[in-house]
KERO-872506 format. One line per 10 residues: number of its first residue (from 1); their letters; for each residue x, y, z of N, C-alpha, C. Coordinates in steps of 0.05 Angstrom, whole numbers. Layout:
<sebas>
NUM> A> X Y Z X Y Z X Y Z ~ ...
</sebas>
This chain:
<sebas>
1> MGDQDGLREN> 348 -186 370 322 -178 381 316 -193 406 ~ 333 -191 426 329 -207 450 330 -236 444 ~ 309 -251 452 308 -280 448 294 -287 422 ~ 288 -267 405 274 -273 380 294 -282 359 ~ 284 -300 342 302 -310 321 308 -289 301 ~ 331 -290 289 339 -271 268 336 -285 241 ~ 352 -275 222 352 -287 195 369 -311 195 ~ 359 -331 181 375 -356 178 375 -363 148 ~ 398 -369 138 402 -376 110 391 -354 92 ~ 397 -329 100 388 -306 85 359 -305 80
11> RWVRRSSPAD> 342 -315 98 313 -314 96 302 -298 119 ~ 281 -283 113 268 -268 135 256 -287 155 ~ 258 -280 181 247 -298 201 218 -301 198 ~ 208 -323 206 179 -329 206 169 -330 235 ~ 165 -306 246 156 -304 274 139 -279 277 ~ 117 -282 291 99 -259 293 106 -242 318 ~ 97 -217 317 101 -198 339 77 -198 358 ~ 81 -194 384 58 -189 401 45 -162 395 ~ 20 -159 399 6 -134 394 -17 -131 412 ~ -22 -107 421 -45 -101 438 -68 -92 421
21> LLAAAGVAMV> -91 -104 426 -115 -99 409 -133 -78 422 ~ -138 -57 406 -157 -37 414 -182 -40 397 ~ -204 -50 409 -226 -58 392 -246 -36 385 ~ -249 -16 402 -270 3 397 -262 22 375 ~ -281 29 357 -275 47 335 -269 75 345 ~ -281 83 368 -274 109 378 -245 110 387 ~ -235 89 399 -207 88 407 -190 87 382 ~ -200 75 361 -185 74 335 -180 101 325 ~ -200 119 327 -196 146 317 -175 160 334 ~ -176 156 360 -156 169 377 -128 158 371
31> ALTAACSGGS> -128 132 363 -102 119 357 -88 132 334 ~ -102 148 319 -89 162 296 -71 184 305 ~ -72 191 330 -59 216 339 -29 216 335 ~ -16 194 336 13 194 334 22 181 308 ~ 10 187 287 15 174 261 44 176 254 ~ 55 153 246 82 151 235 104 159 254 ~ 99 176 273 120 185 290 123 167 315 ~ 107 146 316 108 128 339 80 125 349 ~ 61 138 337 33 134 343 21 122 319 ~ -6 124 314 -17 109 293 -27 126 271
41> TMGDADGAGT> -23 116 247 -36 128 224 -61 113 218 ~ -58 90 220 -81 77 211 -84 52 227 ~ -125 -49 211 -132 -68 228 -135 -93 215 ~ -158 -99 203 -159 -128 199 -186 -136 190 ~ -187 -153 170 -213 -161 159 -221 -188 169 ~ -247 -190 174 -258 -215 184 -271 -232 162 ~ -270 -223 138 -281 -239 116 -294 -222 95 ~ -302 -234 73 -314 -219 51 -338 -203 60 ~ -338 -179 50 -361 -162 55 -359 -146 80 ~ -337 -148 95 -333 -132 119 -309 -114 116
51> DDAAADAGDD> -306 -94 133 -284 -77 132 -265 -82 154 ~ -240 -72 152 -219 -77 171 -224 -63 197 ~ -217 -76 219 -220 -64 245 -194 -66 261 ~ -193 -84 280 -169 -85 297 -152 -109 289 ~ -127 -104 282 -110 -126 274 -94 -136 298 ~ -90 -162 298 -76 -174 320 -59 -197 309 ~ -35 -201 320 -17 -221 309 -27 -249 314 ~ -43 -254 334 -51 -281 339 -80 -285 346 ~ -94 -265 356 -121 -268 365 -140 -258 344 ~ -166 -266 346 -186 -257 327 -190 -227 330
61> AAPEEAEPDG> -195 -214 308 -199 -185 308 -228 -179 313 ~ -232 -156 326 -259 -146 330 -270 -133 305 ~ -296 -134 300 -307 -121 277 -303 -91 279 ~ -297 -78 256 -290 -50 256 -314 -32 255 ~ -334 -38 239 -354 -18 234 -381 -30 228 ~ -402 -15 231 -429 -23 223 -432 -16 194 ~ -456 -20 184 -462 -13 156 -458 17 152 ~ -446 25 130 -441 54 126 -468 69 124 ~ -468 94 134 -492 110 133 -494 129 110 ~ -474 126 92 -475 142 68 -464 170 72
71> TVDDAAPDEP> -454 176 96 -443 203 101 -417 207 86 ~ -414 229 72 -390 235 58 -373 253 76 ~ -347 248 77 -329 265 92 -330 294 82 ~ -336 312 100 -338 340 92 -315 357 104 ~ -293 343 110 -271 358 122 -260 379 103 ~ -261 374 77 -250 393 58 -269 396 35 ~ -290 413 38 -310 415 18 -299 425 -9 ~ -276 438 -8 -264 447 -33 -247 425 -46 ~ -246 401 -33 -230 380 -44 -247 354 -46 ~ -267 353 -63 -284 330 -66 -268 306 -76
81> LDVAEAEADV> -277 283 -69 -264 259 -79 -268 257 -109 ~ -247 263 -124 -251 269 -153 -246 243 -169 ~ -262 223 -164 -262 199 -180 -291 191 -186 ~ -296 184 -212 -323 179 -220 -333 152 -212 ~ -358 150 -204 -371 124 -198 -377 110 -224 ~ -375 84 -224 -381 69 -248 -411 68 -253 ~ -419 70 -278 -447 68 -285 -456 39 -287 ~ -480 34 -278 -491 7 -278 -497 -1 -307 ~ -492 -27 -313 -497 -36 -340 -509 -64 -340 ~ -527 -68 -321 -540 -94 -320 -570 -91 -325
91> EDDADAEDVP> -582 -110 -337 -610 -108 -344 -628 -111 -319 ~ -650 -96 -318 -667 -95 -295 -679 -123 -289 ~ -683 -139 -310 -696 -164 -305 -677 -187 -303 ~ -651 -181 -299 -632 -202 -296 -635 -216 -270 ~ -631 -242 -270 -634 -257 -245 -611 -249 -226 ~ -618 -247 -201 -598 -237 -181 -574 -255 -179 ~ -578 -280 -186 -556 -299 -183 -538 -300 -208 ~ -548 -288 -230 -533 -290 -255 -511 -269 -255 ~ -488 -276 -267 -466 -257 -270 -469 -245 -298 ~ -469 -219 -302 -471 -207 -328 -449 -216 -346
101> DAGPCVPWGP> -455 -217 -372 -435 -225 -391 -413 -203 -392 ~ -389 -212 -395 -367 -193 -398 -367 -180 -425 ~ -359 -155 -427 -356 -143 -452 -328 -149 -464 ~ -322 -137 -486 -295 -141 -498 -273 -130 -480 ~ -249 -139 -485 -226 -129 -470 -222 -100 -477 ~ -224 -83 -457 -223 -54 -462 -194 -44 -462 ~ -189 -23 -478 -162 -10 -477 -156 1 -449 ~ -131 3 -442 -124 12 -415 -128 42 -412 ~ -124 58 -433 -128 87 -431 -104 101 -420 ~ -103 127 -421 -80 143 -411 -77 141 -380
111> PDERGPYPVG> -53 141 -370 -49 137 -341 -57 162 -325 ~ -61 185 -338 -69 209 -323 -99 213 -322 ~ -114 192 -330 -143 192 -326 -150 166 -312 ~ -172 167 -297 -182 143 -285 -187 122 -306 ~ -181 96 -300 -182 75 -319 -211 68 -326 ~ -215 50 -346 -241 44 -357 -258 25 -340 ~ -246 13 -320 -260 -8 -305 -275 2 -280 ~ -300 -6 -275 -310 -5 -248 -292 -22 -230 ~ -293 -16 -204 -275 -30 -186 -291 -44 -164 ~ -284 -69 -159 -294 -84 -136 -274 -86 -114
121> VRDFAWRDPD> -283 -90 -90 -265 -94 -67 -276 -117 -50 ~ -258 -133 -41 -266 -158 -26 -245 -163 -5 ~ -254 -174 18 -237 -180 40 -232 -210 43 ~ -207 -217 50 -199 -245 55 -187 -247 83 ~ -198 -264 99 -189 -267 127 -169 -290 128 ~ -145 -284 120 -124 -304 118 -107 -305 144 ~ -98 -329 150 -78 -332 172 -56 -351 162 ~ -32 -345 171 -8 -360 162 -2 -383 182 ~ -8 -408 175 -3 -430 194 26 -434 200 ~ 44 -425 182 72 -429 187 83 -409 208
131> RGGRNVATKV> 67 -389 215 75 -370 236 54 -368 258 ~ 45 -392 266 27 -394 289 0 -382 284 ~ -9 -382 260 -35 -371 253 -35 -340 252 ~ -12 -329 245 -10 -300 243 -32 -289 225 ~ -45 -268 235 -67 -255 221 -56 -238 197 ~ -63 -246 173 -55 -231 149 -80 -223 133 ~ -99 -211 147 -124 -203 134 -118 -184 111 ~ -130 -189 88 -122 -175 64 -147 -164 49 ~ -144 -140 39 -165 -127 23 -155 -127 -6 ~ -173 -135 -25 -165 -137 -53 -184 -120 -70
141> WYPALPPDPG> -172 -102 -85 -187 -86 -105 -181 -98 -133 ~ -201 -97 -151 -198 -111 -177 -217 -99 -198 ~ -210 -102 -223 -228 -93 -245 -254 -110 -243 ~ -277 -97 -244 -302 -110 -239 -323 -104 -260 ~ -344 -120 -260 -368 -114 -276 -383 -91 -262 ~ -399 -76 -276 -413 -53 -264 -430 -61 -241 ~ -433 -43 -221 -451 -48 -198 -480 -45 -207 ~ -498 -56 -190 -526 -52 -194 -534 -22 -191 ~ -554 -13 -204 -563 14 -200 -569 20 -171 ~ -560 42 -161 -565 50 -134 -547 37 -113
151> ADPAVYLWLL> -528 20 -122 -510 8 -103 -493 29 -89 ~ -487 23 -64 -470 41 -48 -441 32 -49 ~ -422 50 -53 -394 42 -52 -384 35 -24 ~ -361 23 -22 -350 16 3 -344 40 20 ~ -347 37 46 -341 59 65 -323 47 87 ~ -302 61 95 -283 52 115 -284 70 139 ~ -282 59 163 -283 75 188 -308 92 189 ~ -329 84 176 -354 98 176 -352 125 161 ~ -329 134 154 -325 161 145 -313 164 117 ~ -299 144 108 -283 147 84 -297 131 61
161> RDTAYVDLPI> -307 145 42 -322 133 20 -304 127 -4 ~ -302 102 -11 -287 93 -34 -304 95 -59 ~ -293 91 -82 -309 89 -107 -308 60 -117 ~ -299 42 -100 -301 13 -105 -326 2 -92 ~ -336 -20 -101 -360 -32 -91 -354 -60 -80 ~ -366 -66 -58 -360 -91 -43 -370 -115 -59 ~ -352 -134 -63 -358 -161 -74 -370 -161 -102 ~ -365 -141 -118 -373 -143 -146 -360 -166 -160 ~ -373 -178 -180 -359 -199 -196 -336 -187 -211 ~ -315 -202 -214 -292 -194 -230 -300 -191 -259
171> DPGCAPYPLI> -289 -172 -273 -293 -171 -302 -274 -190 -316 ~ -284 -211 -328 -266 -231 -340 -256 -223 -368 ~ -264 -200 -378 -258 -193 -405 -229 -193 -413 ~ -212 -181 -396 -183 -180 -401 -167 -197 -381 ~ -181 -213 -365 -167 -229 -345 -149 -250 -359 ~ -127 -257 -345 -119 -249 -318 -104 -222 -318 ~ -107 -208 -295 -96 -181 -292 -70 -182 -276 ~ -51 -165 -281 -27 -164 -265 -33 -158 -236 ~ -16 -168 -218 -20 -165 -189 -1 -144 -178 ~ -13 -126 -162 3 -107 -147 -1 -112 -117
181> LFSHGNKGIN> 20 -115 -102 19 -118 -73 23 -90 -61 ~ 6 -84 -41 9 -58 -27 14 -62 2 ~ 34 -47 13 42 -49 41 37 -23 55 ~ 20 -23 76 12 1 89 35 13 106 ~ 31 37 116 51 51 131 53 42 160 ~ 72 53 175 75 47 203 49 53 218 ~ 40 33 232 14 35 247 -8 44 228 ~ -8 33 204 -27 39 184 -49 18 183 ~ -62 17 160 -84 -2 155 -86 -6 125 ~ -96 -29 117 -94 -37 89 -110 -19 70
191> FQSFTFTTYL> -130 -4 80 -145 13 62 -136 43 64 ~ -113 48 77 -105 75 82 -102 92 57 ~ -96 80 34 -91 94 9 -110 85 -12 ~ -136 83 -5 -155 71 -24 -159 86 -50 ~ -155 112 -49 -157 127 -75 -136 117 -94 ~ -112 111 -85 -90 101 -101 -96 72 -109 ~ -103 55 -91 -107 26 -98 -131 23 -117 ~ -152 39 -113 -175 37 -130 -168 47 -158 ~ -152 68 -160 -143 79 -185 -128 57 -201 ~ -109 44 -188 -94 23 -201 -113 1 -211
201> ASHGFVVAAP> -133 -7 -195 -152 -28 -204 -168 -19 -228 ~ -175 7 -229 -190 17 -252 -174 15 -278 ~ -148 13 -275 -131 10 -299 -124 -19 -305 ~ -137 -37 -291 -133 -65 -299 -113 -80 -282 ~ -107 -70 -258 -90 -85 -239 -108 -97 -217 ~ -100 -120 -206 -111 -130 -181 -91 -122 -159 ~ -102 -109 -139 -85 -98 -117 -92 -112 -91 ~ -72 -124 -79 -76 -139 -54 -61 -126 -31 ~ -75 -117 -10 -63 -102 11 -68 -116 38 ~ -48 -128 50 -52 -141 76 -49 -121 99
211> NHAGNTMYDN> -60 -128 122 -53 -115 147 -28 -128 158 ~ -10 -112 168 14 -123 181 9 -125 211 ~ 2 -148 220 -5 -152 248 18 -142 266 ~ 10 -128 288 29 -117 306 39 -89 298 ~ 30 -80 275 38 -53 265 15 -39 251 ~ -9 -42 262 -32 -28 252 -39 -4 269 ~ -60 9 262 -69 33 277 -78 26 305 ~ -82 0 311 -91 -8 337 -68 -19 354 ~ -43 -17 344 -20 -27 358 -2 -5 367 ~ 14 -10 387 33 10 397 59 -5 404
221> PSDEQMAQVS> 74 -15 383 97 -31 388 121 -15 399 ~ 137 -29 415 162 -17 424 182 -17 401 ~ 206 -5 406 227 -6 386 235 -34 379 ~ 237 -51 400 244 -79 396 224 -93 379 ~ 198 -88 385 177 -100 369 177 -89 340 ~ 183 -64 337 185 -52 310 207 -65 294 ~ 229 -72 307 250 -87 293 240 -113 282 ~ 224 -127 299 212 -152 290 192 -148 267 ~ 176 -127 270 157 -120 249 170 -117 222 ~ 193 -104 222 208 -100 197 215 -126 183
231> LDRPIDMAFV> 219 -147 200 225 -173 189 200 -188 180 ~ 178 -183 195 153 -197 188 140 -187 163 ~ 143 -162 157 129 -149 135 135 -163 108 ~ 160 -167 100 165 -180 74 153 -208 73 ~ 153 -222 95 141 -249 95 111 -247 91 ~ 98 -227 102 70 -222 97 65 -220 67 ~ 82 -205 53 78 -201 25 81 -227 9 ~ 101 -243 17 104 -269 4 80 -287 9 ~ 69 -286 33 46 -302 40 22 -293 23 ~ 18 -267 20 -4 -258 4 -1 -266 -25
241> LARMTDETSN> 23 -264 -36 28 -274 -63 20 -303 -66 ~ 27 -319 -47 20 -348 -48 -10 -352 -46 ~ -24 -336 -29 -53 -339 -27 -66 -329 -52 ~ -57 -308 -64 -69 -299 -89 -65 -319 -112 ~ -42 -333 -111 -38 -355 -130 -58 -377 -126 ~ -63 -383 -101 -84 -404 -95 -111 -395 -104 ~ -118 -369 -99 -145 -360 -106 -150 -361 -136 ~ -130 -352 -152 -134 -351 -181 -135 -379 -193 ~ -125 -399 -178 -125 -427 -187 -148 -443 -177 ~ -164 -431 -160 -186 -446 -147 -213 -440 -161
251> PDSPLFGAVD> -226 -459 -173 -251 -454 -187 -273 -444 -169 ~ -271 -448 -143 -291 -439 -124 -286 -410 -114 ~ -264 -398 -122 -257 -372 -113 -269 -350 -130 ~ -278 -328 -118 -287 -305 -134 -266 -293 -152 ~ -240 -300 -147 -218 -290 -163 -207 -311 -182 ~ -222 -332 -186 -213 -354 -204 -207 -343 -232 ~ -182 -348 -240 -174 -340 -267 -169 -310 -270 ~ -170 -295 -248 -169 -266 -250 -141 -254 -247 ~ -122 -269 -236 -96 -257 -228 -73 -269 -244 ~ -57 -253 -256 -33 -262 -270 -10 -260 -251
261> VSRVGITGHS> -3 -282 -238 18 -282 -218 45 -284 -230 ~ 47 -282 -257 73 -280 -270 81 -251 -274 ~ 62 -233 -270 67 -204 -272 60 -191 -246 ~ 80 -186 -229 75 -177 -202 91 -152 -196 ~ 78 -132 -185 92 -108 -175 86 -104 -146 ~ 100 -85 -134 95 -79 -106 96 -49 -102 ~ 80 -39 -84 81 -11 -76 74 -9 -46 ~ 81 13 -34 75 16 -6 83 44 4 ~ 73 52 27 77 78 38 93 78 64 ~ 113 95 66 129 98 91 142 72 99
271> FGGYTTLVVG> 134 60 121 145 34 128 139 14 106 ~ 116 18 93 110 1 69 128 7 46 ~ 139 32 45 159 38 24 184 23 30 ~ 192 22 55 215 5 63 210 -24 55 ~ 186 -34 61 179 -62 54 181 -65 24 ~ 172 -45 9 173 -46 -20 202 -49 -30 ~ 220 -35 -18 248 -36 -25 260 -63 -19 ~ 253 -75 4 262 -102 10 252 -122 -10 ~ 226 -121 -16 215 -140 -35 226 -136 -63 ~ 234 -111 -69 246 -106 -95 274 -116 -97
281> GGEVDRDAAV> 286 -125 -76 313 -137 -77 333 -124 -59 ~ 326 -102 -45 345 -89 -27 354 -108 -4 ~ 378 -105 4 390 -123 24 397 -107 49 ~ 392 -119 72 397 -106 98 419 -121 113 ~ 441 -107 118 463 -118 134 462 -105 161 ~ 455 -120 182 450 -109 208 474 -94 219 ~ 498 -107 218 521 -95 230 529 -69 215 ~ 527 -69 189 533 -45 174 513 -23 180 ~ 488 -31 184 467 -11 191 472 2 218 ~ 480 -14 237 487 -4 264 510 16 262
291> ARCDAGVPGD> 530 9 246 553 27 242 544 54 229 ~ 527 52 210 517 77 197 502 94 217 ~ 485 82 233 470 97 252 488 109 274 ~ 508 94 283 527 105 302 542 128 291 ~ 548 128 265 563 149 252 545 174 248 ~ 519 170 249 500 192 246 488 194 218 ~ 463 186 216 448 188 191 426 208 197 ~ 426 232 186 407 253 194 378 244 191 ~ 364 244 213 335 240 213 326 213 205 ~ 343 193 205 334 166 196 317 153 217
301> VFCPYVPYWP> 292 146 209 273 136 228 278 107 236 ~ 296 93 222 301 65 228 323 61 249 ~ 339 81 255 361 76 273 354 66 301 ~ 330 74 312 323 62 338 318 32 337 ~ 313 21 314 305 -7 312 328 -26 306 ~ 348 -17 290 368 -36 280 384 -49 301 ~ 390 -37 324 406 -52 344 392 -77 354 ~ 366 -79 351 351 -102 361 352 -126 341 ~ 361 -121 317 365 -143 299 388 -161 308 ~ 387 -186 303 408 -204 312 435 -197 300
311> PGMVGTRLPE> 457 -195 316 483 -189 305 490 -209 282 ~ 502 -198 261 510 -214 238 488 -219 219 ~ 464 -209 224 441 -214 206 445 -201 179 ~ 441 -216 158 440 -205 131 414 -214 119 ~ 397 -195 113 370 -202 104 366 -197 75 ~ 357 -217 60 348 -213 33 319 -223 31 ~ 306 -216 9 278 -224 6 276 -254 3 ~ 253 -265 7 248 -293 2 250 -299 -28 ~ 260 -322 -36 264 -328 -64 238 -325 -81 ~ 215 -332 -69 190 -330 -84 183 -302 -92
321> LAIVGAAVAL> 195 -282 -79 189 -254 -86 207 -243 -108 ~ 225 -259 -118 243 -250 -140 227 -246 -165 ~ 202 -255 -167 186 -251 -190 176 -222 -193 ~ 178 -207 -171 169 -179 -172 184 -163 -193 ~ 169 -151 -211 181 -138 -234 180 -108 -234 ~ 169 -95 -214 168 -66 -212 161 -59 -184 ~ 171 -36 -174 167 -27 -147 162 3 -147 ~ 143 12 -131 138 40 -127 137 46 -97 ~ 157 59 -87 159 65 -58 150 93 -53 ~ 129 97 -37 118 123 -30 129 132 -3
331> APGGYAAFGD> 143 155 -3 155 165 22 170 144 38 ~ 188 130 24 201 107 38 221 117 59 ~ 224 101 80 244 106 101 263 83 102 ~ 285 86 118 303 64 123 328 64 107 ~ 337 87 97 363 86 82 385 75 100 ~ 385 81 125 407 71 143 407 41 144 ~ 383 29 141 382 -1 143 395 -13 118 ~ 392 0 95 403 -12 70 431 -3 64 ~ 435 23 66 460 34 56 462 32 26 ~ 483 44 15 486 43 -14 489 15 -25
341> DGLARTTAPT> 505 -2 -11 510 -29 -20 485 -46 -20 ~ 468 -43 1 444 -58 2 424 -51 -20 ~ 421 -25 -25 403 -16 -46 413 -23 -74 ~ 439 -24 -77 450 -31 -103 443 -59 -112 ~ 434 -76 -93 427 -104 -99 398 -106 -109 ~ 384 -83 -110 356 -83 -119 355 -93 -148 ~ 336 -110 -154 333 -121 -180 308 -111 -195 ~ 288 -103 -180 263 -93 -193 267 -63 -201 ~ 259 -55 -225 258 -27 -231 242 -12 -210 ~ 252 10 -199 240 22 -176 236 52 -180
351> MVMGGTLDEY> 212 61 -172 205 89 -171 202 96 -142 ~ 213 119 -133 209 129 -106 195 156 -109 ~ 177 162 -90 163 187 -90 164 199 -62 ~ 165 225 -60 165 238 -34 155 266 -37 ~ 151 280 -14 141 307 -14 161 326 -1 ~ 160 351 -9 179 370 2 173 377 31 ~ 148 372 40 141 377 67 139 352 85 ~ 150 330 75 149 305 90 162 309 118 ~ 147 302 138 157 307 166 176 285 176 ~ 177 263 162 192 240 173 213 228 155
361> TRNDLRPIFD> 208 225 129 226 210 112 238 227 89 ~ 235 253 91 245 269 69 275 265 65 ~ 290 262 87 319 259 84 327 232 72 ~ 309 213 70 315 187 59 313 186 29 ~ 296 204 17 289 202 -11 313 204 -29 ~ 329 224 -27 352 228 -44 373 205 -42 ~ 382 198 -18 402 176 -17 391 149 -26 ~ 366 144 -21 354 119 -31 355 119 -61 ~ 345 140 -73 344 142 -103 372 140 -115 ~ 391 154 -104 418 154 -115 431 126 -114
371> ALPAPKAKIE> 425 111 -93 437 84 -90 424 63 -107 ~ 399 68 -117 385 47 -132 398 44 -160 ~ 399 20 -170 408 16 -198 386 24 -218 ~ 394 31 -242 374 36 -263 363 9 -273 ~ 338 10 -283 321 32 -287 308 42 -260 ~ 306 68 -258 295 79 -233 283 107 -240 ~ 267 117 -221 255 143 -224 250 155 -197 ~ 250 181 -195 243 195 -171 224 218 -177 ~ 202 219 -161 183 241 -163 183 255 -137 ~ 187 281 -137 185 297 -113 162 317 -117
381> IADMGHMGFT> 144 318 -98 119 334 -101 121 358 -81 ~ 119 381 -93 120 405 -76 96 407 -58 ~ 101 415 -33 81 419 -12 65 394 -5 ~ 77 371 -10 65 345 -1 77 337 25 ~ 60 330 44 69 320 70 70 290 70 ~ 78 279 92 81 249 94 55 235 90 ~ 33 247 100 7 234 98 -8 240 72 ~ 5 255 54 -7 261 29 -11 238 11 ~ 2 216 16 -1 191 0 -23 173 12 ~ -37 183 32 -59 167 44 -85 183 43
391> DICRIAIAPI> -107 170 49 -133 182 50 -141 190 79 ~ -123 185 98 -130 189 126 -137 218 132 ~ -124 237 118 -130 265 123 -157 274 113 ~ -172 256 99 -199 262 92 -219 259 115 ~ -210 246 137 -228 243 160 -233 271 171 ~ -259 276 176 -267 303 184 -253 314 208 ~ -247 297 228 -235 307 253 -205 305 252 ~ -193 296 230 -164 293 229 -149 319 236 ~ -158 342 225 -143 367 231 -142 375 260 ~ -160 364 276 -160 373 304 -148 352 323
401> IPTLGEMCTR> -138 330 312 -126 309 328 -96 316 331 ~ -85 317 356 -57 324 359 -39 306 342 ~ -17 317 333 3 305 316 -9 299 288 ~ -30 284 286 -42 279 260 -52 305 248 ~ -63 322 265 -72 348 255 -50 364 242 ~ -26 362 254 -3 376 242 4 366 214 ~ 0 340 210 6 329 184 -17 332 165 ~ -41 337 175 -65 339 158 -74 367 154 ~ -58 386 162 -65 414 158 -68 420 129 ~ -88 437 122 -92 445 94 -73 468 87
411> EGHIAINRGF> -66 484 107 -50 508 102 -23 501 91 ~ -17 511 68 10 507 56 14 480 43 ~ -5 462 44 -2 435 34 -18 432 7 ~ -8 416 -10 -21 410 -35 -49 397 -29 ~ -69 404 -46 -95 392 -42 -93 362 -44 ~ -110 348 -28 -109 319 -27 -112 307 -55 ~ -132 315 -70 -138 303 -96 -116 309 -116 ~ -104 333 -114 -82 339 -132 -58 321 -126 ~ -52 317 -101 -30 299 -94 -34 271 -105 ~ -59 262 -102 -65 235 -113 -63 234 -143
421> AITDTFATAF> -72 256 -156 -70 256 -186 -41 252 -195 ~ -23 265 -181 6 262 -188 15 233 -182 ~ 10 224 -158 18 197 -150 6 176 -168 ~ -20 177 -173 -34 157 -189 -22 156 -217 ~ -17 179 -229 -8 180 -257 19 168 -260 ~ 38 177 -244 66 167 -248 68 138 -240 ~ 55 129 -218 56 101 -210 44 83 -231 ~ 21 91 -242 7 75 -262 25 72 -287 ~ 36 94 -296 54 94 -320 78 76 -315 ~ 90 78 -292 114 63 -286 108 33 -284
431> LRLHLLDDAA> 86 26 -272 79 -2 -269 71 -14 -296 ~ 57 1 -312 50 -8 -339 74 -12 -357 ~ 93 7 -355 117 5 -371 133 -21 -365 ~ 135 -27 -339 153 -49 -332 139 -76 -329 ~ 113 -76 -322 99 -102 -320 85 -110 -346 ~ 78 -90 -362 63 -96 -387 79 -90 -412 ~ 104 -80 -408 121 -72 -431 106 -52 -449 ~ 91 -34 -436 75 -14 -450 94 10 -456 ~ 106 9 -480 126 30 -487 115 58 -487 ~ 89 60 -493 77 87 -494 78 101 -467
441> MADYLTPEYA> 81 87 -445 82 99 -419 108 115 -414 ~ 128 110 -430 153 125 -427 149 155 -432 ~ 129 162 -448 123 190 -453 113 205 -428 ~ 103 190 -409 93 202 -384 114 202 -362 ~ 137 192 -368 158 189 -348 182 206 -356 ~ 178 231 -359 199 250 -367 197 275 -351 ~ 219 290 -349 218 316 -335 199 336 -350 ~ 198 333 -376 182 352 -392 152 347 -386 ~ 144 322 -385 116 316 -379 109 326 -351 ~ 126 321 -332 121 329 -304 118 359 -303
451> ATVFPESTFE> 136 374 -316 136 403 -314 111 415 -328 ~ 102 402 -349 80 412 -364 53 406 -351 ~ 49 381 -343 23 372 -333 20 375 -303 ~ 42 369 -289 42 371 -260 66 388 -251 ~ 64 414 -254 87 431 -247 94 431 -218 ~ 76 420 -201 83 416 -173 104 394 -169 ~ 108 378 -189 126 355 -187 152 359 -202 ~ 173 346 -193 197 344 -208 204 315 -213 ~ 212 309 -237 218 281 -245 248 279 -250 ~ 259 257 -241 287 251 -245 290 221 -249
461> GSP> 309 213 -266 315 185 -269 317 175 -297 ~ 319 149 -299 321 135 -325 303 111 -323 ~ 276 115 -327 257 94 -322 258 72 -343
</sebas>
């Protein structure tokens, strides 16, 4: 990668990428126009109680948004956000500073229904001192105590209404909860798939999603910078795991005692799906990847980047990530980077999901799945596009933005909520099976279940 350091001692380099900051929210919306194809799909948190705005690898981020105005996205009136708000359960005369008593540990419930927990969401403005203060702003969703009556849920980009509530107290009833790391897509943002992350939290997972500086919706990296980003991303996930370990061990943290860092999974979308495969144990051999790309790998989105990796580079995950016990890769790309041999080194049980209308990574799904060792599973969703695993197409103006509009068209595509129902169910079941040893989840991970409950999906594998 030019004069940039490569991998040393089979460890990902610890070096941040340069990134151009676009601060205005209006520009942020325009930045969505080239989602995943080299433009943006989706910045960066400045602290608890704020939402992500512009991510930057080294400089402070600009605030993203004002207080939400309560407006609900009306882009698809026939597709309401089909997740229930939690009911308040606090006494009217309770002191504002008091934390309500936790109830008993609740059963997890079936994976094809929203879980029993209200969900809180909180921002952490972390920087990595080992990488020059690299900005790793992270949003965390978690099982929470009920919100106060009349509380407003979190809103992102002024337009996207979550069903999680900002800074609710953690529900200590069943704590500590397993940790899921989420990696956003190319030029994405940490809240891009909030329907999915909130759903996981409602089922008793803590979900931590960092922004990958230099590869957010406010960045426009070159191919050389993208090559560096691919090396930075797994290190970001290791950093977040370390910070979450600190938070759950710190009596002054709102997450004190809440996170079980001995039970860790990872999931991510698109470039985040590639990151998921790396963290799950996949190995990248630069020279072999270049040879595969030179030989011709149909439609592989990674081939423009691999020549910039240092010759002779062999990349494996950082040792501290070996604890990851399950992986769910949504629309993953990068088969050419791994090849069969690299994916065969995966140690975490892995589920891959993709859509039949995916504009960018459809050709990667089958070879990635075939090369993975068991236990593994593959879900293919009919009429799902690349952006179907995100909430970005809920933005009212998305259908009229060039490029993004093509991916967010309603015509011929599965309804947003239906796509999430499939994604949420299978991911929740797979993570519970492998992180919690919940044998009952195996009943939801069969071709018969998929055909009966979600006939738009096909299931394959030996989970």
